[in-house]
N, CA, C, O and the ligand as a Tripos MOL2 file, in Angstrom:
@<TRIPOS>MOLECULE
protein
  265   263    67     0     0
PROTEIN
NO_CHARGES

@<TRIPOS>ATOM
      1 N           0.8580   -1.2010    0.0080 N.3       1 MET1
      2 CA          0.0140   -0.0010    0.0010 C.3       1 MET1
      3 C           0.8730    1.2670    0.0210 C.2       1 MET1
      4 O           1.8030    1.3860    0.8180 O.2       1 MET1
      5 N           0.5610    2.1720   -0.8290 N.am      2 SER2
      6 CA          1.3740    3.3910   -0.9330 C.3       2 SER2
      7 C           1.1100    4.2620    0.3060 C.2       2 SER2
      8 O           0.0710    4.1520    0.9580 O.2       2 SER2
      9 N           2.0900    5.1330    0.6080 N.am      3 THR3
     10 CA          1.9530    6.0070    1.7140 C.3       3 THR3
     11 C           0.7080    6.8710    1.5660 C.2       3 THR3
     12 O          -0.0080    7.0950    2.5430 O.2       3 THR3
     13 N           0.4460    7.3480    0.3820 N.am      4 GLU4
     14 CA         -0.6940    8.1870    0.1590 C.3       4 GLU4
     15 C          -2.0470    7.4430    0.4760 C.2       4 GLU4
     16 O          -2.9550    8.0100    1.0850 O.2       4 GLU4
     17 N          -2.1290    6.2070    0.0530 N.am      5 ALA5
     18 CA         -3.2870    5.4130    0.3360 C.3       5 ALA5
     19 C          -3.4400    5.1450    1.8100 C.2       5 ALA5
     20 O          -4.5460    5.1860    2.3500 O.2       5 ALA5
     21 N          -2.3100    4.8670    2.4710 N.am      6 ALA6
     22 CA         -2.3070    4.6370    3.8940 C.3       6 ALA6
     23 C          -2.7620    5.8520    4.6340 C.2       6 ALA6
     24 O          -3.5450    5.7310    5.5760 O.2       6 ALA6
     25 N          -2.3130    7.0130    4.2580 N.am      7 MET7
     26 CA         -2.7560    8.2890    4.8770 C.3       7 MET7
     27 C          -4.2350    8.5280    4.7080 C.2       7 MET7
     28 O          -4.9320    8.9620    5.6250 O.2       7 MET7
     29 N          -4.7040    8.2250    3.4780 N.am      8 ALA8
     30 CA         -6.1370    8.4090    3.2200 C.3       8 ALA8
     31 C          -6.9570    7.4530    4.1240 C.2       8 ALA8
     32 O          -8.0320    7.8110    4.6050 O.2       8 ALA8
     33 N          -6.4530    6.3030    4.3290 N.am      9 LEU9
     34 CA         -7.1590    5.3070    5.1470 C.3       9 LEU9
     35 C          -7.1720    5.8030    6.6240 C.2       9 LEU9
     36 O          -8.1810    5.6710    7.3160 O.2       9 LEU9
     37 N          -6.0550    6.3640    7.0800 N.am     10 VAL10
     38 CA         -6.0180    6.9580    8.4000 C.3      10 VAL10
     39 C          -7.0680    8.0580    8.5440 C.2      10 VAL10
     40 O          -7.7600    8.1510    9.5580 O.2      10 VAL10
     41 N          -7.1700    8.8990    7.4930 N.am     11 ASP11
     42 CA         -8.1690    9.9790    7.5130 C.3      11 ASP11
     43 C          -9.5900    9.4430    7.6420 C.2      11 ASP11
     44 O         -10.4100    9.9870    8.3810 O.2      11 ASP11
     45 N          -9.8620    8.3680    6.9100 N.am     12 VAL12
     46 CA        -11.1840    7.7320    6.9360 C.3      12 VAL12
     47 C         -11.5130    7.2640    8.3260 C.2      12 VAL12
     48 O         -12.5830    7.5520    8.8620 O.2      12 VAL12
     49 N         -10.5750    6.5350    8.9080 N.am     13 ILE13
     50 CA        -10.8080    5.9670   10.2580 C.3      13 ILE13
     51 C         -10.9350    7.1010   11.2560 C.2      13 ILE13
     52 O         -11.7810    7.0270   12.1470 O.2      13 ILE13
     53 N         -10.1590    8.1080   11.1470 N.am     14 ARG14
     54 CA        -10.1920    9.2630   12.0330 C.3      14 ARG14
     55 C         -11.5130    9.9700   11.9560 C.2      14 ARG14
     56 O         -12.0640   10.3880   12.9740 O.2      14 ARG14
     57 N         -12.0210   10.1070   10.7630 N.am     15 SER15
     58 CA        -13.2750   10.8550   10.5810 C.3      15 SER15
     59 C         -14.4820    9.9170   10.7160 C.2      15 SER15
     60 O         -15.6120   10.3300   10.4580 O.2      15 SER15
     61 N         -14.2550    8.6770   11.1120 N.am     16 LYS16
     62 CA        -15.3220    7.7090   11.3740 C.3      16 LYS16
     63 C         -16.1940    7.5530   10.0910 C.2      16 LYS16
     64 O         -17.3970    7.3110   10.1880 O.2      16 LYS16
     65 N         -15.5920    7.6910    8.9280 N.am     17 GLU17
     66 CA        -16.3730    7.5080    7.7180 C.3      17 GLU17
     67 C         -16.1320    6.1140    7.1300 C.2      17 GLU17
     68 O         -15.7710    5.9570    5.9630 O.2      17 GLU17
     69 N         -16.3490    5.1030    7.9940 N.am     18 MET18
     70 CA        -16.1320    3.7350    7.5220 C.3      18 MET18
     71 C         -17.0770    3.3160    6.4240 C.2      18 MET18
     72 O         -16.8280    2.3390    5.7170 O.2      18 MET18
     73 N         -18.1820    4.0650    6.2770 N.am     19 ASP19
     74 CA        -19.1350    3.7410    5.2260 C.3      19 ASP19
     75 C         -18.5650    4.0260    3.8070 C.2      19 ASP19
     76 O         -19.1720    3.7110    2.7840 O.2      19 ASP19
     77 N         -17.3890    4.6270    3.8170 N.am     20 ARG20
     78 CA        -16.7170    4.8560    2.5190 C.3      20 ARG20
     79 C         -15.9320    3.6240    2.1310 C.2      20 ARG20
     80 O         -15.4260    3.5670    1.0100 O.2      20 ARG20
     81 N         -15.8070    2.6700    2.9690 N.am     21 MET21
     82 CA        -15.1690    1.3920    2.6290 C.3      21 MET21
     83 C         -16.1910    0.4920    2.0030 C.2      21 MET21
     84 O         -17.2200    0.2250    2.6240 O.2      21 MET21
     85 N         -15.9580    0.0050    0.7900 N.am     22 LEU22
     86 CA        -16.9030   -0.8490    0.1480 C.3      22 LEU22
     87 C         -16.1810   -1.8610   -0.7240 C.2      22 LEU22
     88 O         -15.0010   -1.7070   -1.0410 O.2      22 LEU22
     89 N         -16.9010   -2.8780   -1.0960 N.am     23 VAL23
     90 CA        -16.3420   -3.9090   -1.9500 C.3      23 VAL23
     91 C         -16.6640   -3.6120   -3.4070 C.2      23 VAL23
     92 O         -17.7820   -3.2220   -3.7410 O.2      23 VAL23
     93 N         -15.6760   -3.8000   -4.2650 N.am     24 CYS24
     94 CA        -15.8220   -3.5430   -5.6930 C.3      24 CYS24
     95 C         -17.1340   -4.1010   -6.2530 C.2      24 CYS24
     96 O         -17.5010   -5.2290   -5.9230 O.2      24 CYS24
     97 N         -17.8330   -3.3630   -7.0690 N.am     25 ALA25
     98 CA        -19.1720   -3.7650   -7.5760 C.3      25 ALA25
     99 C         -19.0710   -4.7980   -8.6890 C.2      25 ALA25
    100 O         -20.0860   -5.3410   -9.1230 O.2      25 ALA25
    101 N         -17.8610   -5.0740   -9.1530 N.am     26 ALA26
    102 CA        -17.7300   -6.1150  -10.2170 C.3      26 ALA26
    103 C         -18.0030   -7.4640   -9.6370 C.2      26 ALA26
    104 O         -17.6080   -7.7440   -8.5050 O.2      26 ALA26
    105 N         -18.6890   -8.3350  -10.4030 N.am     27 ASP27
    106 CA        -19.0700   -9.6310   -9.9310 C.3      27 ASP27
    107 C         -17.8950  -10.5540   -9.5770 C.2      27 ASP27
    108 O         -17.9610  -11.3600   -8.6490 O.2      27 ASP27
    109 N         -16.8340  -10.4000  -10.3510 N.am     28 ASP28
    110 CA        -15.7120  -11.3110  -10.1930 C.3      28 ASP28
    111 C         -14.5410  -10.6340   -9.4260 C.2      28 ASP28
    112 O         -13.3950  -11.0650   -9.5440 O.2      28 ASP28
    113 N         -14.8340   -9.5960   -8.6610 N.am     29 CYS29
    114 CA        -13.7930   -8.8780   -7.9610 C.3      29 CYS29
    115 C         -14.1990   -8.5700   -6.5230 C.2      29 CYS29
    116 O         -15.2740   -8.0220   -6.2820 O.2      29 CYS29
    117 N         -13.3630   -8.9110   -5.5970 N.am     30 ASP30
    118 CA        -13.6350   -8.6650   -4.1790 C.3      30 ASP30
    119 C         -12.7300   -7.6050   -3.5850 C.2      30 ASP30
    120 O         -12.5860   -7.5510   -2.3640 O.2      30 ASP30
    121 N         -12.1310   -6.7820   -4.3760 N.am     31 ALA31
    122 CA        -11.2510   -5.7500   -3.9010 C.3      31 ALA31
    123 C         -11.9740   -4.7260   -3.0500 C.2      31 ALA31
    124 O         -13.1170   -4.3650   -3.3290 O.2      31 ALA31
    125 N         -11.2940   -4.2590   -2.0030 N.am     32 VAL32
    126 CA        -11.9340   -3.2330   -1.1520 C.3      32 VAL32
    127 C         -11.7020   -1.8780   -1.8210 C.2      32 VAL32
    128 O         -10.5830   -1.5550   -2.2180 O.2      32 VAL32
    129 N         -12.7470   -1.1100   -1.9370 N.am     33 VAL33
    130 CA        -12.7010    0.1950   -2.5580 C.3      33 VAL33
    131 C         -12.8480    1.2490   -1.4500 C.2      33 VAL33
    132 O         -13.7430    1.1550   -0.6100 O.2      33 VAL33
    133 N         -11.9670    2.2440   -1.4600 N.am     34 LEU34
    134 CA        -12.0270    3.3650   -0.5850 C.3      34 LEU34
    135 C         -12.5870    4.5430   -1.3400 C.2      34 LEU34
    136 O         -11.8790    5.1590   -2.1370 O.2      34 LEU34
    137 N         -13.8490    4.8720   -1.1080 N.am     35 ASP35
    138 CA        -14.5040    5.9360   -1.8710 C.3      35 ASP35
    139 C         -14.2330    7.2870   -1.2480 C.2      35 ASP35
    140 O         -14.8680    7.6820   -0.2710 O.2      35 ASP35
    141 N         -13.2650    7.9960   -1.8410 N.am     36 LEU36
    142 CA        -12.9160    9.3090   -1.3170 C.3      36 LEU36
    143 C         -13.5290   10.4260   -2.1950 C.2      36 LEU36
    144 O         -13.2320   11.6080   -2.0280 O.2      36 LEU36
    145 N         -14.3530   10.0200   -3.0890 N.am     37 SER37
    146 CA        -15.0160   11.0220   -3.9650 C.3      37 SER37
    147 C         -16.0630   11.7700   -3.1260 C.2      37 SER37
    148 O         -16.6740   11.2190   -2.2110 O.2      37 SER37
    149 N         -16.2400   13.0580   -3.4840 N.am     38 ARG38
    150 CA        -17.0570   13.9320   -2.7590 C.3      38 ARG38
    151 C         -18.5620   13.4390   -2.7170 C.2      38 ARG38
    152 O         -19.2430   13.5060   -1.6930 O.2      38 ARG38
    153 N         -18.9910   12.9660   -3.8540 N.am     39 ASN39
    154 CA        -20.3740   12.5260   -3.9520 C.3      39 ASN39
    155 C         -20.5600   11.0020   -3.7460 C.2      39 ASN39
    156 O         -21.6310   10.4460   -3.9880 O.2      39 ASN39
    157 N         -19.5020   10.3800   -3.3040 N.am     40 ARG40
    158 CA        -19.5620    8.9280   -2.9900 C.3      40 ARG40
    159 C         -20.0740    8.1280   -4.1650 C.2      40 ARG40
    160 O         -20.9370    7.2680   -3.9910 O.2      40 ARG40
    161 N         -19.5870    8.3770   -5.3060 N.am     41 SER41
    162 CA        -20.0260    7.7630   -6.5410 C.3      41 SER41
    163 C         -19.1980    6.5600   -6.9670 C.2      41 SER41
    164 O         -19.5140    5.8610   -7.9290 O.2      41 SER41
    165 N         -18.1040    6.3450   -6.1970 N.am     42 LYS42
    166 CA        -17.1920    5.2760   -6.5850 C.3      42 LYS42
    167 C         -17.7930    3.9030   -6.2960 C.2      42 LYS42
    168 O         -18.3540    3.6820   -5.2230 O.2      42 LYS42
    169 N         -17.6760    2.9980   -7.2360 N.am     43 ARG43
    170 CA        -18.2810    1.6590   -7.0370 C.3      43 ARG43
    171 C         -17.2800    0.5820   -7.3370 C.2      43 ARG43
    172 O         -17.4210   -0.5450   -6.8640 O.2      43 ARG43
    173 N         -16.2460    0.9120   -8.1330 N.am     44 TYR44
    174 CA        -15.2860   -0.1110   -8.6100 C.3      44 TYR44
    175 C         -13.8690    0.2470   -8.0880 C.2      44 TYR44
    176 O         -13.5370    1.4060   -7.8390 O.2      44 TYR44
    177 N         -13.0540   -0.8340   -7.9370 N.am     45 CYS45
    178 CA        -11.6540   -0.6030   -7.5300 C.3      45 CYS45
    179 C         -10.8860   -0.0690   -8.6550 C.2      45 CYS45
    180 O         -11.3210   -0.1100   -9.8050 O.2      45 CYS45
    181 N          -9.6910    0.4600   -8.3270 N.am     46 ASP46
    182 CA         -8.8180    1.0090   -9.3600 C.3      46 ASP46
    183 C          -7.8690   -0.0030   -9.9340 C.2      46 ASP46
    184 O          -7.2590    0.2360  -10.9760 O.2      46 ASP46
    185 N          -7.7330   -1.1260   -9.2770 N.am     47 THR47
    186 CA         -6.6710   -2.0590   -9.6020 C.3      47 THR47
    187 C          -7.0320   -3.0160  -10.7570 C.2      47 THR47
    188 O          -6.1630   -3.4160  -11.5310 O.2      47 THR47
    189 N          -8.2960   -3.3680  -10.8600 N.am     48 GLY48
    190 CA         -8.7220   -4.4070  -11.7680 C.3      48 GLY48
    191 C          -9.3730   -3.9280  -13.0500 C.2      48 GLY48
    192 O          -9.8970   -4.7440  -13.8100 O.2      48 GLY48
    193 N          -9.3560   -2.6050  -13.3190 N.am     49 ASN49
    194 CA         -9.9890   -2.0900  -14.5010 C.3      49 ASN49
    195 C         -11.4750   -2.4300  -14.5070 C.2      49 ASN49
    196 O         -12.0690   -2.6140  -15.5690 O.2      49 ASN49
    197 N         -12.0710   -2.5130  -13.3250 N.am     50 CYS50
    198 CA        -13.4410   -3.1030  -13.1880 C.3      50 CYS50
    199 C         -14.5320   -2.1750  -13.7600 C.2      50 CYS50
    200 O         -15.4930   -2.6580  -14.3590 O.2      50 CYS50
    201 N         -14.3950   -0.8810  -13.5840 N.am     51 ALA51
    202 CA        -15.3810    0.0190  -14.1440 C.3      51 ALA51
    203 C         -15.4690   -0.1660  -15.6240 C.2      51 ALA51
    204 O         -16.5720   -0.2480  -16.1650 O.2      51 ALA51
    205 N         -14.3530   -0.2360  -16.3030 N.am     52 ASN52
    206 CA        -14.3080   -0.3940  -17.7470 C.3      52 ASN52
    207 C         -14.9080   -1.7630  -18.1430 C.2      52 ASN52
    208 O         -15.6790   -1.8770  -19.0960 O.2      52 ASN52
    209 N         -14.5230   -2.7830  -17.3740 N.am     53 ARG53
    210 CA        -15.0330   -4.1320  -17.6800 C.3      53 ARG53
    211 C         -16.5580   -4.1590  -17.5400 C.2      53 ARG53
    212 O         -17.2620   -4.7330  -18.3700 O.2      53 ARG53
    213 N         -17.0430   -3.5340  -16.4840 N.am     54 ALA54
    214 CA        -18.5100   -3.5250  -16.2380 C.3      54 ALA54
    215 C         -19.1860   -2.7780  -17.3720 C.2      54 ALA54
    216 O         -20.2390   -3.2240  -17.8270 O.2      54 ALA54
    217 N         -18.6560   -1.6880  -17.8470 N.am     55 HIS55
    218 CA        -19.2380   -0.9210  -18.9440 C.3      55 HIS55
    219 C         -19.3080   -1.7720  -20.2020 C.2      55 HIS55
    220 O         -20.3150   -1.7720  -20.9100 O.2      55 HIS55
    221 N         -18.2620   -2.4730  -20.4630 N.am     56 VAL56
    222 CA        -18.2050   -3.3240  -21.6390 C.3      56 VAL56
    223 C         -19.2330   -4.4460  -21.5740 C.2      56 VAL56
    224 O         -19.8960   -4.7690  -22.5590 O.2      56 VAL56
    225 N         -19.3470   -5.0400  -20.3620 N.am     57 ALA57
    226 CA        -20.2910   -6.1490  -20.1290 C.3      57 ALA57
    227 C         -21.7280   -5.6360  -20.3170 C.2      57 ALA57
    228 O         -22.5610   -6.3030  -20.9300 O.2      57 ALA57
    229 N         -22.0040   -4.4270  -19.7730 N.am     58 ALA58
    230 CA        -23.3450   -3.8270  -19.9300 C.3      58 ALA58
    231 C         -23.6470   -3.5330  -21.3730 C.2      58 ALA58
    232 O         -24.7690   -3.7510  -21.8310 O.2      58 ALA58
    233 N         -22.6550   -3.0370  -22.1050 N.am     59 TYR59
    234 CA        -22.8180   -2.7880  -23.5100 C.3      59 TYR59
    235 C         -23.1400   -4.0340  -24.3050 C.2      59 TYR59
    236 O         -24.0240   -4.0470  -25.1620 O.2      59 TYR59
    237 N         -22.3790   -5.1020  -23.9860 N.am     60 ARG60
    238 CA        -22.6040   -6.3730  -24.6700 C.3      60 ARG60
    239 C         -23.9730   -6.9200  -24.3930 C.2      60 ARG60
    240 O         -24.6470   -7.4630  -25.2690 O.2      60 ARG60
    241 N         -24.3970   -6.7520  -23.0590 N.am     61 ALA61
    242 CA        -25.7270   -7.3130  -22.6410 C.3      61 ALA61
    243 C         -26.8300   -6.6100  -23.4080 C.2      61 ALA61
    244 O         -27.7780   -7.2320  -23.8850 O.2      61 ALA61
    245 N         -26.6800   -5.2640  -23.5170 N.am     62 ARG62
    246 CA        -27.6620   -4.4660  -24.2360 C.3      62 ARG62
    247 C         -27.7490   -4.8760  -25.7030 C.2      62 ARG62
    248 O         -28.8280   -5.0050  -26.2820 O.2      62 ARG62
    249 N         -26.5550   -5.0760  -26.2800 N.am     63 LYS63
    250 CA        -26.4780   -5.4510  -27.6920 C.3      63 LYS63
    251 C         -27.1360   -6.8400  -27.9470 C.2      63 LYS63
    252 O         -27.8370   -7.0680  -28.9330 O.2      63 LYS63
    253 N         -26.8560   -7.7280  -26.9970 N.am     64 ALA64
    254 CA        -27.3870   -9.0940  -27.1070 C.3      64 ALA64
    255 C         -28.8860   -9.1180  -26.9600 C.2      64 ALA64
    256 O         -29.5540   -9.9760  -27.5380 O.2      64 ALA64
    257 N         -29.4290   -8.1880  -26.1930 N.am     65 ALA65
    258 CA        -30.8650   -8.1400  -25.9030 C.3      65 ALA65
    259 C         -31.6530   -7.5690  -27.0420 C.2      65 ALA65
    260 O         -32.8490   -7.8390  -27.1610 O.2      65 ALA65
    261 N         -31.0300   -6.8000  -27.8700 N.am     66 SER66
    262 CA        -31.7260   -6.1220  -28.9330 C.3      66 SER66
    263 C         -31.7530   -6.9340  -30.2280 C.2      66 SER66
    264 O         -32.3130   -6.4840  -31.2270 O.2      66 SER66
    265 ZN        -12.6220   -4.5390   -8.8650 Zn       67 ZN67
@<TRIPOS>BOND
     1     1     2 1
     2     2     3 1
     3     3     4 2
     4     3     5 am
     5     5     6 1
     6     6     7 1
     7     7     8 2
     8     7     9 am
     9     9    10 1
    10    10    11 1
    11    11    12 2
    12    11    13 am
    13    13    14 1
    14    14    15 1
    15    15    16 2
    16    15    17 am
    17    17    18 1
    18    18    19 1
    19    19    20 2
    20    19    21 am
    21    21    22 1
    22    22    23 1
    23    23    24 2
    24    23    25 am
    25    25    26 1
    26    26    27 1
    27    27    28 2
    28    27    29 am
    29    29    30 1
    30    30    31 1
    31    31    32 2
    32    31    33 am
    33    33    34 1
    34    34    35 1
    35    35    36 2
    36    35    37 am
    37    37    38 1
    38    38    39 1
    39    39    40 2
    40    39    41 am
    41    41    42 1
    42    42    43 1
    43    43    44 2
    44    43    45 am
    45    45    46 1
    46    46    47 1
    47    47    48 2
    48    47    49 am
    49    49    50 1
    50    50    51 1
    51    51    52 2
    52    51    53 am
    53    53    54 1
    54    54    55 1
    55    55    56 2
    56    55    57 am
    57    57    58 1
    58    58    59 1
    59    59    60 2
    60    59    61 am
    61    61    62 1
    62    62    63 1
    63    63    64 2
    64    63    65 am
    65    65    66 1
    66    66    67 1
    67    67    68 2
    68    67    69 am
    69    69    70 1
    70    70    71 1
    71    71    72 2
    72    71    73 am
    73    73    74 1
    74    74    75 1
    75    75    76 2
    76    75    77 am
    77    77    78 1
    78    78    79 1
    79    79    80 2
    80    79    81 am
    81    81    82 1
    82    82    83 1
    83    83    84 2
    84    83    85 am
    85    85    86 1
    86    86    87 1
    87    87    88 2
    88    87    89 am
    89    89    90 1
    90    90    91 1
    91    91    92 2
    92    91    93 am
    93    93    94 1
    94    94    95 1
    95    95    96 2
    96    95    97 am
    97    97    98 1
    98    98    99 1
    99    99   100 2
   100    99   101 am
   101   101   102 1
   102   102   103 1
   103   103   104 2
   104   103   105 am
   105   105   106 1
   106   106   107 1
   107   107   108 2
   108   107   109 am
   109   109   110 1
   110   110   111 1
   111   111   112 2
   112   111   113 am
   113   113   114 1
   114   114   115 1
   115   115   116 2
   116   115   117 am
   117   117   118 1
   118   118   119 1
   119   119   120 2
   120   119   121 am
   121   121   122 1
   122   122   123 1
   123   123   124 2
   124   123   125 am
   125   125   126 1
   126   126   127 1
   127   127   128 2
   128   127   129 am
   129   129   130 1
   130   130   131 1
   131   131   132 2
   132   131   133 am
   133   133   134 1
   134   134   135 1
   135   135   136 2
   136   135   137 am
   137   137   138 1
   138   138   139 1
   139   139   140 2
   140   139   141 am
   141   141   142 1
   142   142   143 1
   143   143   144 2
   144   143   145 am
   145   145   146 1
   146   146   147 1
   147   147   148 2
   148   147   149 am
   149   149   150 1
   150   150   151 1
   151   151   152 2
   152   151   153 am
   153   153   154 1
   154   154   155 1
   155   155   156 2
   156   155   157 am
   157   157   158 1
   158   158   159 1
   159   159   160 2
   160   159   161 am
   161   161   162 1
   162   162   163 1
   163   163   164 2
   164   163   165 am
   165   165   166 1
   166   166   167 1
   167   167   168 2
   168   167   169 am
   169   169   170 1
   170   170   171 1
   171   171   172 2
   172   171   173 am
   173   173   174 1
   174   174   175 1
   175   175   176 2
   176   175   177 am
   177   177   178 1
   178   178   179 1
   179   179   180 2
   180   179   181 am
   181   181   182 1
   182   182   183 1
   183   183   184 2
   184   183   185 am
   185   185   186 1
   186   186   187 1
   187   187   188 2
   188   187   189 am
   189   189   190 1
   190   190   191 1
   191   191   192 2
   192   191   193 am
   193   193   194 1
   194   194   195 1
   195   195   196 2
   196   195   197 am
   197   197   198 1
   198   198   199 1
   199   199   200 2
   200   199   201 am
   201   201   202 1
   202   202   203 1
   203   203   204 2
   204   203   205 am
   205   205   206 1
   206   206   207 1
   207   207   208 2
   208   207   209 am
   209   209   210 1
   210   210   211 1
   211   211   212 2
   212   211   213 am
   213   213   214 1
   214   214   215 1
   215   215   216 2
   216   215   217 am
   217   217   218 1
   218   218   219 1
   219   219   220 2
   220   219   221 am
   221   221   222 1
   222   222   223 1
   223   223   224 2
   224   223   225 am
   225   225   226 1
   226   226   227 1
   227   227   228 2
   228   227   229 am
   229   229   230 1
   230   230   231 1
   231   231   232 2
   232   231   233 am
   233   233   234 1
   234   234   235 1
   235   235   236 2
   236   235   237 am
   237   237   238 1
   238   238   239 1
   239   239   240 2
   240   239   241 am
   241   241   242 1
   242   242   243 1
   243   243   244 2
   244   243   245 am
   245   245   246 1
   246   246   247 1
   247   247   248 2
   248   247   249 am
   249   249   250 1
   250   250   251 1
   251   251   252 2
   252   251   253 am
   253   253   254 1
   254   254   255 1
   255   255   256 2
   256   255   257 am
   257   257   258 1
   258   258   259 1
   259   259   260 2
   260   259   261 am
   261   261   262 1
   262   262   263 1
   263   263   264 2
@<TRIPOS>SUBSTRUCTURE
     1 MET1         2 RESIDUE 1 A MET
     2 SER2         6 RESIDUE 1 A SER
     3 THR3        10 RESIDUE 1 A THR
     4 GLU4        14 RESIDUE 1 A GLU
     5 ALA5        18 RESIDUE 1 A ALA
     6 ALA6        22 RESIDUE 1 A ALA
     7 MET7        26 RESIDUE 1 A MET
     8 ALA8        30 RESIDUE 1 A ALA
     9 LEU9        34 RESIDUE 1 A LEU
    10 VAL10       38 RESIDUE 1 A VAL
    11 ASP11       42 RESIDUE 1 A ASP
    12 VAL12       46 RESIDUE 1 A VAL
    13 ILE13       50 RESIDUE 1 A ILE
    14 ARG14       54 RESIDUE 1 A ARG
    15 SER15       58 RESIDUE 1 A SER
    16 LYS16       62 RESIDUE 1 A LYS
    17 GLU17       66 RESIDUE 1 A GLU
    18 MET18       70 RESIDUE 1 A MET
    19 ASP19       74 RESIDUE 1 A ASP
    20 ARG20       78 RESIDUE 1 A ARG
    21 MET21       82 RESIDUE 1 A MET
    22 LEU22       86 RESIDUE 1 A LEU
    23 VAL23       90 RESIDUE 1 A VAL
    24 CYS24       94 RESIDUE 1 A CYS
    25 ALA25       98 RESIDUE 1 A ALA
    26 ALA26      102 RESIDUE 1 A ALA
    27 ASP27      106 RESIDUE 1 A ASP
    28 ASP28      110 RESIDUE 1 A ASP
    29 CYS29      114 RESIDUE 1 A CYS
    30 ASP30      118 RESIDUE 1 A ASP
    31 ALA31      122 RESIDUE 1 A ALA
    32 VAL32      126 RESIDUE 1 A VAL
    33 VAL33      130 RESIDUE 1 A VAL
    34 LEU34      134 RESIDUE 1 A LEU
    35 ASP35      138 RESIDUE 1 A ASP
    36 LEU36      142 RESIDUE 1 A LEU
    37 SER37      146 RESIDUE 1 A SER
    38 ARG38      150 RESIDUE 1 A ARG
    39 ASN39      154 RESIDUE 1 A ASN
    40 ARG40      158 RESIDUE 1 A ARG
    41 SER41      162 RESIDUE 1 A SER
    42 LYS42      166 RESIDUE 1 A LYS
    43 ARG43      170 RESIDUE 1 A ARG
    44 TYR44      174 RESIDUE 1 A TYR
    45 CYS45      178 RESIDUE 1 A CYS
    46 ASP46      182 RESIDUE 1 A ASP
    47 THR47      186 RESIDUE 1 A THR
    48 GLY48      190 RESIDUE 1 A GLY
    49 ASN49      194 RESIDUE 1 A ASN
    50 CYS50      198 RESIDUE 1 A CYS
    51 ALA51      202 RESIDUE 1 A ALA
    52 ASN52      206 RESIDUE 1 A ASN
    53 ARG53      210 RESIDUE 1 A ARG
    54 ALA54      214 RESIDUE 1 A ALA
    55 HIS55      218 RESIDUE 1 A HIS
    56 VAL56      222 RESIDUE 1 A VAL
    57 ALA57      226 RESIDUE 1 A ALA
    58 ALA58      230 RESIDUE 1 A ALA
    59 TYR59      234 RESIDUE 1 A TYR
    60 ARG60      238 RESIDUE 1 A ARG
    61 ALA61      242 RESIDUE 1 A ALA
    62 ARG62      246 RESIDUE 1 A ARG
    63 LYS63      250 RESIDUE 1 A LYS
    64 ALA64      254 RESIDUE 1 A ALA
    65 ALA65      258 RESIDUE 1 A ALA
    66 SER66      262 RESIDUE 1 A SER
    67 ZN67       265 GROUP 0 **** ****
């Protein structure tokens, strides 16, 4: 874990914002996501390219359905 990430984690614990800790929304990924975005919109981890994979999967599903 990088120093920056560790410091961010300390901030979260200090501010009791543990609800910002969540598990990646991708079906095949269990990475812990630390949502530091202002509007808490983060759903996917940064490590697995999961947001992009989910978008591609959704696109394929839409295409297959039509
Ligand atoms: Zn992920």
